[in-house]
C-alpha positions in Angstrom: 0.0 0.0 0.0 1.3 3.4 -0.9 1.2 6.3 1.6 -1.2 8.2 -0.7 -3.6 5.3 -0.7 -3.4 5.1 3.1 -4.2 8.8 3.4 -7.2 8.4 1.0 -8.5 5.4 2.9 -8.3 7.1 6.3 -9.9 10.2 4.8 -12.8 8.1 3.3 -13.3 6.5 6.7 -13.4 9.8 8.4 -15.5 12.1 6.2 -15.3 15.0 8.8 -11.5 15.2 8.1 -9.9 16.8 5.0 -7.5 14.7 3.0 -4.7 17.3 3.4 -5.1 17.2 7.3 -5.0 13.4 7.2 -1.8 13.6 5.1 -0.2 16.0 7.7 -1.0 13.6 10.5 0.4 10.6 8.7 3.6 12.5 7.8 3.9 13.6 11.4 3.7 10.1 12.6 6.3 8.9 10.2 8.5 11.8 10.9 8.4 11.0 14.7 9.1 7.4 14.1 12.2 8.2 12.0 13.4 10.6 14.6 13.0 8.1 17.4 14.9 5.5 15.4 17.6 8.1 14.6 18.1 8.6 18.3 18.5 4.8 18.8 15.1 4.3 20.3 12.8 1.4 19.5 9.3 2.1 18.0 6.7 -0.4 19.2 3.2 -0.5 17.8 1.3 -2.9 19.9 -0.4 -5.6 17.9 1.5 -4.5 14.8 5.2 -4.8 15.4 8.4 -3.1 16.4 10.9 -1.0 14.5 14.5 -0.8 15.6 17.9 0.1 14.0 20.7 -2.4 13.4 24.1 -0.9 12.8 26.3 -2.3 10.0 30.0 -1.8 10.4 32.2 -0.5 7.6 33.4 -3.3 5.4 35.2 -4.0 2.1 32.8 -4.8 -0.8 33.2 -5.5 -4.5 31.8 -3.6 -7.5 29.8 -6.4 -9.2 30.4 -5.0 -12.6 34.2 -4.6 -12.4 35.1 -6.8 -9.4 37.1 -3.9 -7.9 37.3 -3.7 -4.2 35.4 -0.7 -2.7 35.0 0.6 0.8 31.5 0.5 2.1 30.9 2.9 5.1 29.1 2.0 8.3 25.3 2.6 8.2 22.2 2.2 10.2 19.7 -0.2 8.7 16.0 -0.2 9.8 14.7 -3.5 11.1 11.1 -4.6 11.6 9.8 -7.5 13.6 6.1 -8.3 13.4 4.0 -8.6 16.5 2.3 -11.9 17.6 -1.2 -10.4 16.9 -0.2 -9.3 13.4 1.2 -12.8 12.6 -1.9 -14.4 13.9 -4.1 -12.1 11.8 -2.1 -12.8 8.7 -2.1 -16.5 9.1 -5.8 -16.8 10.2 -7.7 -19.3 8.1 -10.4 -17.7 6.1 -13.8 -19.3 6.9 -15.7 -20.5 3.8 -18.9 -18.7 3.3 -22.0 -21.0 3.7 
């Protein structure tokens, strides 16, 4: 799902809100999540999952085209772990309609 589709869906479920206001709220939530991760905090959404950051150390890599050795700097990689409730909802058997 694209962020724009999420905004449209939330706006359609809440007709008293303007789409531009919903977009501001969604952007504010994402911005706060990124800032928390940047600080090294863990972002947990109960029933959904948890976001955290794993640090990758600097290393030597190779250019796949030329095979030349290149230096790859250290970087922070986002990591997401699903919550139990989300896994259960995703794996729930659909009941056949009678």
